[in-house]
Structures are given as structure tokens and as C-alpha cells.
C-alpha atoms as one frame of an Amber mdcrd trajectory, in Angstrom:
protein
  -0.135   0.044  -0.322   1.031   3.436  -0.974  -0.033   6.031   1.692  -0.823
   9.634   1.765   1.186  12.402   2.782  -1.373  12.922   5.516  -0.922   9.819
   6.608   2.872   9.752   6.436   2.904  12.761   8.415   0.560  11.271  11.218
   2.382   8.395  11.631   5.940  10.232  11.813   4.697  12.226  14.679   4.524
   8.911  16.445   7.419   7.095  15.298   9.626  10.394  15.951   8.720  10.055
  19.293   9.227   6.324  19.768  12.426   6.807  18.251  13.467   9.424  20.451
  12.805   7.046  23.581  15.351   4.577  22.215  18.127   7.026  20.993  17.305
  10.586  22.344  16.806  12.506  18.551  15.165  13.736  16.591  14.607  16.333
  19.171  10.792  17.540  19.184  11.637  20.890  17.429  13.447  18.927  14.856
  10.374  16.487  14.271   8.019  19.579  14.301   9.884  21.104  11.457  10.064
  18.086   9.578   6.322  18.112   9.380   5.792  21.870   8.548   8.488  21.633
   6.186   6.900  18.475   4.153   3.581  20.831   4.435   5.210  23.798   2.703
   6.929  21.990   0.093   3.462  20.199  -0.798   1.696  23.687  -0.743   4.144
  25.423  -2.821   4.365  22.669  -5.565   0.510  22.379  -5.491   0.022  18.643
  -3.798  -2.708  18.246  -1.747  -1.695  16.774   1.747  -4.484  13.859   0.571
  -2.726  13.015  -2.346  -0.617   9.666  -2.439   3.200  10.346  -1.546   4.011
   9.245  -5.120   3.040  12.643  -5.948   6.651  13.596  -4.129   8.996  13.877
  -7.218  11.828  15.190  -8.264   9.743  17.233 -10.777   7.326  18.074  -7.820
  10.526  19.187  -5.477  11.601  21.708  -8.547   8.587  23.218  -8.851   8.247
  24.024  -5.008  11.468  25.532  -4.615  10.577  27.561  -8.163   7.508  28.973
  -6.125   9.624  29.458  -3.177  12.100  31.706  -5.677   9.293  33.340  -6.639
   8.330  34.527  -3.739  11.703  36.386  -3.095  13.070  33.675  -0.677  16.885
  33.147  -0.867  18.275  29.749  -2.583  19.557  28.554   0.941  15.681  29.554
   2.504  14.334  27.960  -0.423  16.277  24.501   0.030  16.283  24.762   3.750
  12.472  24.005   3.311  13.514  20.858   1.296  15.978  19.718   3.870  13.159
  19.868   6.870  10.979  18.029   4.322  13.651  15.070   3.736  13.686  14.394
   7.243  10.353  12.304   6.855  12.137  10.204   4.477  15.333   9.582   6.631
  16.884   6.212   6.751  15.704   5.811  10.330  11.814   5.910   9.514  11.657
   3.312   6.796  11.187   0.226   8.796   8.951   2.062  10.884   6.951   2.583
   7.155   7.675  -1.117   6.540   6.164  -2.164   9.612   2.608  -0.271   8.777
   2.694  -2.054   5.046   3.749   0.979   3.040   5.426   1.212   0.297   7.266
   4.295   0.013   9.225   5.357  -3.193  12.772   6.315  -2.680  12.833  10.176
  -3.161  15.075  11.628  -5.751  15.890  15.088  -4.464  17.984  17.954  -6.185
  21.825  17.967  -4.944  22.151  20.903  -3.109  23.487  21.168   0.844  21.927
  24.514   2.111  24.449  25.910   3.704  24.643  29.695   5.070  27.520  32.193
   3.888  30.499  32.591   5.827  30.635  34.884   8.618  31.955  38.598   7.383
  32.573  40.644  10.368  30.577  43.752  10.835  31.897  47.259   9.795  33.565
  49.125  13.147  30.639  51.827  12.635  28.096  49.085  13.100  29.611  47.428
  15.829  29.752  51.348  17.599  25.921  51.776  16.741  25.021  47.792  18.746
  27.415  48.971  21.479  25.180  52.241  21.841  22.216  50.393  21.281  22.973
  47.938  24.276  23.647  50.395  26.550  20.334  51.653  26.205  18.680  48.270
  27.124  16.859  47.806  29.831  14.869  44.802  31.825  14.496  41.836  29.768
  15.979  42.954  26.811  19.009  43.526  28.804  18.965  40.429  30.136  18.090
  38.819  26.556  20.733  41.012  24.900  23.439  40.321  27.583  22.871  36.487
  27.206  23.684  36.461  23.579  26.326  39.504  23.191  28.640  38.501  26.278
  27.549  34.731  26.498  26.703  33.661  22.817  23.732  31.847  23.760  20.897
  31.164  21.190  17.699  32.612  22.068  16.402  28.976  22.721  18.508  28.194
  25.197  18.130  31.859  27.242  14.490  31.142  27.347  15.269  27.698  28.980
  17.419  29.123  31.684  16.904  28.012  35.344  18.232  29.458  38.485  20.763
  26.353  38.665  22.642  27.400  35.403  24.340  30.411  37.541  26.639  28.977
  39.910  28.709  30.656  42.519  32.294  29.233  43.321  34.644  30.619  46.135
  33.671  32.799  49.295  34.369  36.262  50.199  36.653  37.723  47.968  36.757
  35.109  46.272  33.578  34.358  45.207  33.091  34.061  41.087  29.752  33.554
  39.522  29.373  31.501  36.547  26.830  30.894  33.664  27.062  26.721  33.129
  24.692  24.881  30.843  24.560  22.627  27.735  23.568  24.219  24.310  19.996
  22.436  23.567  21.333  22.658  19.742  24.372  20.484  20.133  23.241  18.699
  23.256  22.812  15.649  21.084  26.304  15.350  19.155  28.747  17.534  21.169
  26.906  17.691  24.499  29.727  19.981  25.093  29.149  21.868  28.843  29.788
  25.742  28.890  30.766  27.225  32.374  31.913  30.826  31.485  32.802  33.690
  34.037  30.167  36.540  34.826  31.632  39.879  34.871  30.962  41.196  38.329
  29.282  44.395  36.712  26.957  41.972  34.961  26.360  39.637  38.060  25.351
  43.106  40.193  22.981  44.300  37.662  21.160  40.985  37.271  21.188  41.113
  41.078  19.217  44.769  40.944  16.428  43.008  38.718  16.033  40.162  41.243
  17.403  37.682  39.466  15.246  35.279  37.070  12.475  35.904  39.221  12.529
  39.661  38.402  12.812  38.970  34.548  10.440  37.506  32.170  12.180  36.871
  28.813  10.054  35.549  26.088   9.911  35.222  22.266   8.453  38.687  22.041
  11.358  40.153  24.008  13.431  38.664  21.167  11.446  39.862  18.416  11.655
  43.301  19.361  15.703  42.771  19.485  15.184  41.559  16.085  13.201  44.834
  14.944  15.943  46.623  16.746  19.151  45.145  15.240  17.596  45.386  11.632
  17.180  48.958  12.569  20.675  49.435  12.922  21.264  47.704   9.792  21.634
  43.953  10.061  19.885  41.985   7.060  19.607  38.707   8.252  16.911  36.460
   8.928  17.401  36.380  12.883  18.696  39.742  13.994  19.293  38.943  17.833
  21.419  36.081  16.490  24.111  38.899  15.300  24.569  39.062  18.913  25.646
  35.516  19.387  28.010  36.164  16.454  30.050  39.209  17.626  30.563  37.691
  20.818  32.139  34.643  19.186  34.159  36.501  17.024  35.437  39.041  19.579
  36.403  36.000  21.364  37.810  34.469  18.848  40.181  37.610  18.145  41.262
  38.276  21.722  41.633  34.617  22.972  41.837  32.268  20.340  39.968  29.300
  18.646  39.918  27.115  21.446  38.219  29.655  23.916  35.819  30.649  21.166
  34.540  26.852  21.394  34.344  27.211  25.008  31.595  29.999  24.999  29.850
  28.842  21.907  29.482  25.041  22.786  30.372  24.515  18.677  33.832  22.933
  17.407  36.363  25.253  15.315  35.165  24.215  12.155  31.979  25.813  12.648
  32.858  28.734  14.679  35.230  29.682  11.775  32.812  29.344   8.767  29.798
  30.602  10.850  30.436  32.701  13.501  34.014  34.186  12.966  36.076  35.616
  10.076  39.780  34.421  10.201  40.122  36.052   7.092  40.482  39.319   8.857
  43.332  38.830  11.199  43.477  41.294  13.814  47.482  41.498  14.213  50.235
  43.804  13.256  52.884  43.684  10.964  55.077  40.326  11.725  58.280  38.593
  10.346  57.829  34.956  11.591  61.790  34.679  11.299  62.036  37.080  14.112
  59.535  33.884  15.960  62.266  31.433  15.183
């Protein structure tokens, strides 16, 4: 039996939960994005959800890509929908579909990997505008912006913060505060534990607001930051994310790749492509012969 697209999506919700219990993945957000991406591809290709899954051919996917591009989506954004849709037909899914008595045609997908452009360091004037903007932030916006600009956190990780993520070590004059957490995005891959010291000025301001109990950061907080950063001149889809990039790039410049890994929770390869600009070294002129 060849199922309909709608039947496959309903079953995918069930099997992704079962697989998550066994292996820890796919995450709930990944599963939701896969379903959402499939629906978007079908809509763009003009295929109803009650149609046979066999309608999802390369020709139909090409039509969906053309539709996305016609709406003004970038090449990377258009292909990201196809990448999400592809997850519904991942290798781990096939035994589950076979158990259901379904014959799933092999997908013939366009050859493409949706990579974002390499990171380009903003001009000094742009960074100064960010610094001025940050100095005006108060309350929830200050805290959200601080977590991204000073600690390179993703907005989802900021929303998941709990009191136990703020750790105090030592006593008296030796007392120091740290932000400690595992980034959600890489929890099932590298699982790196980030533990970064909190500057005393930031800690005092955090305490003045009453800590987490006195703050209420929501998705709307990041929507506001997105709008503000676009007004400053950033053109990316996620304006607030530029704060994380600026943080990692400056740690990379000042302290090197190892410390950039420590604050971000990502590996060096990811950092040098998406979060730092190694093509623009910030050292003065030097002769290697003098280093020998």
C-alpha cells in the first residue's frame, strides 16, 4: 500500500516519539520542523495532503523550489524547506513505514546542501551602533541581549535558563559567578558543557533586577531585539542572532579558537565558518623569522 502524505505525517509524529525514546533523537523541534517543511513543500508544489506520497517527485520538488524563489526567498532558505521535508524520509524512518505495510517510493532530491554564507565581520561603525544600542537596554531586553552578546547564547537556550545554571564558586573576596549550561542544539551531538565566568558588573545588574525571578524574557523580547537590530542595519533573518556571532568572533579574535569553542559550545570548524572571520586577522605586521 502506498500511503497519502497526510497518513505519513501522522505516523511520523508517532514514530519520531518512539525513536526519541530509544535514541534521544530526533528532537521534538526537529520533528515539528520536518512536518512543517513537508507541508510547505506540498503547498508550494500544489499537491494536496490527501494525495499519494508518490506525488512527491523530483519534478514536484523543483516546482516547489521555483515557487519559493518566486516569493522572494533566498536560495538557501528555499532549499532549507526541502532539507526539513527530507527528514520525514530519513533512513531510520523506513523500518517503521515497512512495519505499517507501506511502500514508500525512493525520493529523488535535488543535489544541494543549504549552507549559510561565511561570516563577515561587521564594520567598526556597525559595531559601535550595536554598543550604543546595548547601552540603552533595560530589564528583559537587557538580560536577553546580555546573554547573547556577552555569553554567545542562542535565544532558545536563554528561554530555558534556570536558577541552577548560575553557579557561585568560592567565598568572600574569592567568590566568582559562572553561567553553566549545555546548548540544546548540540546536546545530542557534542554535548559540550559551557561554563563561562560572569563579569561582576553583569552580576550586580542581574541581582538588581531580582535575578530570574525579576525577569520575564519571552519570544516577544527577541522579536523586539530582532526589530532593533534590523533598524541598525543588519539584514539577516534572525537579527538577534548577530549578537551571538559578534560575541564569538570577538572572543576568537582576542583569545583564540579554543576559547571561542568554550563560550559557544560549537566545534572549531563551525566557528570559523559561521561565527568568526579568520580571513581578517587582527594582529599587526610581523616577520615569522623573528619568531624563530
